[in-house]
C-alpha positions as CSV (number, residue, x, y, z in Angstrom):
1,M,-0.8,-0.7,-14.7
2,D,-3.8,-2.8,-13.5
3,D,-5.3,-2.1,-10.1
4,L,-5.3,-5.3,-8.0
5,S,-6.8,-3.7,-4.9
6,G,-8.8,-6.3,-3.1
7,A,-7.0,-9.2,-4.7
8,C,-5.5,-11.8,-2.3
9,V,-2.5,-13.7,-3.6
10,L,-0.6,-16.6,-2.1
11,I,2.9,-17.3,-3.3
12,L,4.6,-20.5,-2.2
13,D,8.3,-20.5,-2.9
14,G,10.4,-23.6,-2.5
15,R,13.8,-22.8,-0.9
16,D,15.4,-25.7,-2.9
17,D,13.7,-24.8,-6.2
18,R,16.4,-24.4,-8.8
19,L,13.9,-23.8,-11.7
20,V,12.1,-20.7,-10.6
21,G,13.7,-17.3,-9.6
22,N,13.1,-15.2,-6.6
23,S,9.4,-14.9,-5.8
24,M,10.0,-11.6,-4.0
25,I,10.1,-9.7,-7.3
26,L,6.7,-11.0,-8.2
27,A,5.3,-10.3,-4.7
28,E,6.6,-6.7,-4.8
29,A,5.1,-6.1,-8.2
30,L,1.7,-7.4,-7.1
31,R,1.8,-5.3,-3.9
32,A,2.7,-2.2,-6.0
33,R,-0.6,-2.8,-7.8
34,G,-2.5,-3.0,-4.6
35,A,-2.8,-6.8,-4.1
36,K,-2.6,-8.3,-0.6
37,V,0.2,-10.8,-0.9
38,D,1.2,-13.6,1.4
39,D,4.6,-14.8,0.3
40,R,5.9,-17.9,2.0
41,R,9.2,-19.8,1.6
42,L,8.9,-23.5,2.2
43,S,11.5,-26.1,2.7
44,V,10.7,-27.9,-0.6
45,G,11.8,-28.0,-4.2
46,H,10.0,-27.2,-7.4
47,A,7.5,-30.1,-7.3
48,L,4.2,-29.8,-5.7
49,S,4.4,-31.2,-2.2
50,D,2.1,-32.1,0.7
51,T,3.4,-29.0,2.4
52,D,2.2,-26.8,-0.5
53,V,-1.2,-28.4,-0.4
54,S,-1.6,-27.9,3.3
55,E,-0.4,-24.3,3.2
56,A,-2.7,-23.5,0.3
57,A,-5.7,-25.1,2.0
58,G,-5.1,-23.2,5.2
59,W,-4.6,-20.0,3.4
60,L,-7.8,-20.4,1.4
61,L,-9.8,-21.1,4.5
62,Q,-8.4,-18.0,6.1
63,A,-8.6,-15.7,3.1
64,Y,-12.1,-16.9,2.0
65,P,-13.8,-18.3,5.1
66,D,-17.3,-18.2,3.5
67,A,-16.3,-20.1,0.3
68,G,-16.4,-23.5,2.0
69,A,-19.7,-23.0,3.8
70,N,-22.0,-26.0,3.8
71,G,-19.3,-28.3,2.5
72,Q,-19.2,-26.6,-0.9
């Protein structure tokens, strides 16, 4: 079992997604390996949406605040 301590993971799960199963199983498996998981259910389907992009952008800024320093 790989150690994922220190890894930050965002899972965006569409409530209306009929193609992908329950993301909670993946989230719990990652947590069991030490990852810090933020698992969010959104009112969207399977396709990438503006909500996904907005949530991911906000999460990235919060999880890695120094990554965007100086506009990079």
